[in-house]
C-alpha positions in Angstrom: -50.8 13.8 17.2 -54.0 15.9 16.2 -52.7 16.0 12.8 -51.8 12.4 11.6 -48.1 12.9 12.5 -46.6 10.5 13.9 -44.0 11.0 16.9 -41.6 8.9 18.6 -41.2 10.1 22.5 -38.3 7.8 24.7 -39.7 8.0 28.0 -37.4 8.2 31.0 -38.7 7.6 34.7 -36.7 7.0 38.4 -38.7 4.8 41.4 -38.3 6.3 45.1 -39.0 4.2 47.8 -39.5 4.2 51.2 -37.4 2.3 53.8 -39.5 -0.5 53.9 -39.5 -0.7 49.9 -42.3 0.1 48.8 -42.4 3.4 46.2 -43.9 6.1 47.2 -42.7 8.4 43.7 -41.8 7.8 40.6 -40.9 10.8 38.1 -40.6 10.6 34.7 -39.4 13.0 31.7 -40.5 12.9 28.2 -38.5 13.8 25.6 -39.6 14.3 21.4 -36.7 12.4 19.5 -38.8 12.8 16.5 -36.0 14.0 14.3 -33.0 12.4 15.1 -35.4 9.0 14.5 -36.8 10.2 10.9 -32.4 11.1 10.2 -31.7 7.4 11.3 -34.4 5.7 9.0 -33.2 7.5 6.2 -29.4 6.7 6.9 -30.7 3.5 7.4 -33.1 3.4 4.1 -29.9 5.0 1.6 -27.6 2.5 2.7 -30.3 -0.1 1.7 -31.8 1.1 -1.2 -31.1 2.7 -4.4 -31.8 6.5 -4.1 -32.9 6.5 -7.9 -35.6 3.8 -8.1 -36.1 2.5 -4.4 -34.9 -1.4 -5.0 -32.8 -3.0 -2.9 -29.4 -1.8 -3.7 -26.1 -4.4 -4.1 -26.4 -4.7 -0.2 -29.3 -5.5 0.6 -29.9 -7.6 -2.1 -27.1 -9.7 -1.2 -28.5 -9.8 2.2 -31.7 -11.0 0.7 -30.2 -13.7 -1.0 -28.1 -15.2 1.9 -32.3 -15.5 3.5 -33.5 -17.0 0.6 -30.7 -19.4 0.1 -31.1 -20.5 3.9 -35.3 -20.9 2.8 -35.2 -23.0 0.7 -32.7 -25.1 2.5 -34.3 -25.4 5.3 -37.5 -26.6 3.2 -35.8 -28.3 0.4 -37.0 -26.2 -2.8 -35.8 -24.3 -5.5 -34.3 -20.6 -6.3 -32.9 -18.9 -9.2 -31.5 -15.8 -9.5 -32.0 -13.7 -12.6 -29.0 -10.8 -13.5 -30.0 -8.3 -16.0 -28.1 -5.7 -18.0 -30.4 -2.9 -20.8 -29.1 -3.4 -24.2 -28.6 -0.2 -25.7 -28.4 1.8 -22.8 -25.4 3.3 -23.4 -26.8 5.6 -26.6 -29.9 6.8 -24.9 -27.7 8.3 -21.7 -25.4 9.7 -25.1 -28.1 10.4 -27.2 -30.8 12.0 -24.9 -29.1 13.0 -21.4 -28.3 11.8 -18.0 -31.8 12.6 -16.9 -33.5 10.9 -19.5 -31.6 7.5 -18.8 -32.9 7.9 -15.2 -36.0 8.0 -16.7 -35.1 4.5 -18.5 -33.9 2.6 -15.5 -36.5 3.6 -13.1 -39.6 2.6 -15.8 -37.1 -0.6 -16.0 -37.4 -0.9 -12.2 -41.3 -1.2 -12.1 -41.2 -3.2 -15.3 -40.1 -5.9 -13.7 -41.2 -5.6 -10.7 -44.8 -6.3 -12.3 -43.8 -9.7 -13.9 -42.3 -10.8 -10.4 -44.8 -12.6 -7.5 -45.0 -10.7 -4.3 -42.0 -13.3 -2.9 -40.0 -12.7 -5.3 -37.1 -9.9 -5.0 -36.2 -7.3 -7.5 -32.7 -5.5 -6.5 -30.5 -2.7 -8.6 -26.9 -3.7 -8.9 -25.9 -0.2 -10.6 -25.5 1.6 -13.4 -27.8 -0.4 -16.0 -27.9 -3.6 -14.4 -30.4 -5.3 -11.6 -30.6 -8.7 -9.7 -34.3 -10.8 -9.3 -34.1 -13.3 -7.0 -36.9 -15.9 -7.4 -38.0 -18.1 -4.8 -39.4 -20.8 -4.9 -39.1 -22.0 -8.2 -40.4 -25.2 -10.1 -38.5 -24.9 -13.2 -40.1 -21.7 -14.5 -36.8 -19.6 -13.9 -37.2 -19.4 -17.7 -40.3 -18.5 -18.4 -39.8 -15.6 -15.8 -36.6 -14.0 -17.5 -37.7 -14.3 -20.9 -41.3 -12.0 -19.7 -39.0 -10.0 -18.6 -36.9 -10.0 -21.8 -40.3 -9.3 -23.7 -41.3 -6.4 -21.6 -38.7 -4.9 -21.8 -38.0 -5.1 -25.6 -41.6 -3.2 -25.9 -41.1 0.8 -26.5 -40.9 3.1 -23.5 -42.7 5.7 -24.3 -42.1 9.6 -22.9 -44.3 11.9 -21.8 -43.1 14.8 -24.3 -43.2 11.7 -26.7 -40.1 10.4 -26.9 -39.9 6.7 -27.9 -37.1 4.3 -26.2 -36.0 1.5 -27.7 -33.3 -0.9 -25.7 -34.0 -4.9 -24.6 -31.8 -7.2 -22.4 -29.3 -9.5 -22.2 -30.2 -12.4 -18.6 -28.1 -14.8 -17.1 -29.7 -17.1 -14.9 -28.8 -19.5 -12.4 -29.9 -22.3 -10.2 -29.4 -23.1 -7.2 -28.2 -25.6 -6.1 -28.2 -26.9 -10.2 -25.4 -24.1 -11.3 -23.4 -22.9 -7.7 -24.1 -24.5 -4.6 -22.9 -20.8 -2.1 -24.4 -17.7 -3.3 -20.8 -16.3 -4.4 -20.9 -18.9 -6.7 -24.7 -18.3 -7.4 -23.9 -14.6 -8.9 -20.6 -15.1 -10.3 -22.7 -17.8 -13.0 -25.8 -15.7 -13.0 -23.0 -13.0 -14.2 -21.3 -15.4 -16.5 -24.7 -16.5 -18.2 -25.3 -13.0 -18.7 -22.3 -11.9 -20.4 -22.7 -15.1 -22.5 -26.1 -13.1 -23.6 -24.4 -10.2 -25.1 -22.4 -13.1 -26.4 -25.0 -14.5 -28.5 -26.3 -10.6 -29.6 -27.7 -9.9 -26.7 -32.2 -10.1 -26.0 -31.5 -13.4 -25.2 -32.1 -15.1 -22.2 -29.2 -17.9 -21.0 -28.9 -20.8 -18.5 -25.7 -20.9 -17.2 -26.1 -25.3 -17.4 -27.0 -24.6 -21.2 -23.1 -23.5 -21.8 
């Protein structure tokens, strides 16, 4: 379009043939379906992404995990999944309000992404729980988890000067070492995360270590 905007056009046409089967005329109509297409894309995004952090939601992260498992099986690689739960997040909501809690969740998602490679995926399961899929690891899953833990322990400073301090409890499970299917792998990471909380929070726990 002249204003550089993107539009979607649906073209419908019909050919007319003479008695010998030779096309003699082509009649067509073009429909501007931009509005319908934009609605479709918006609904698709809402179904797959968390509206606050814009990270993949549980539905999409489950699909990404399925793809990751298929990839490592085909290529004889290793992969890991991290379950991350924020410590003291409820206190932030109670003291400062949910709008501050929402701001913090967005900042947390940004910090986690900075710790990852382009081939890795981070998603938000809901509340203050995040999940990371590490594709093609080589014994460095615990190192990545500790990098995330250390990053999230640093103070979060808002524009108005309010300083928020949290930490994180992270559980790590490795495929096939800890589980041989998607459901079990997520359960192992979840159990390891709760073990990290039991051990005093601000910790990384590998499922194989307890």
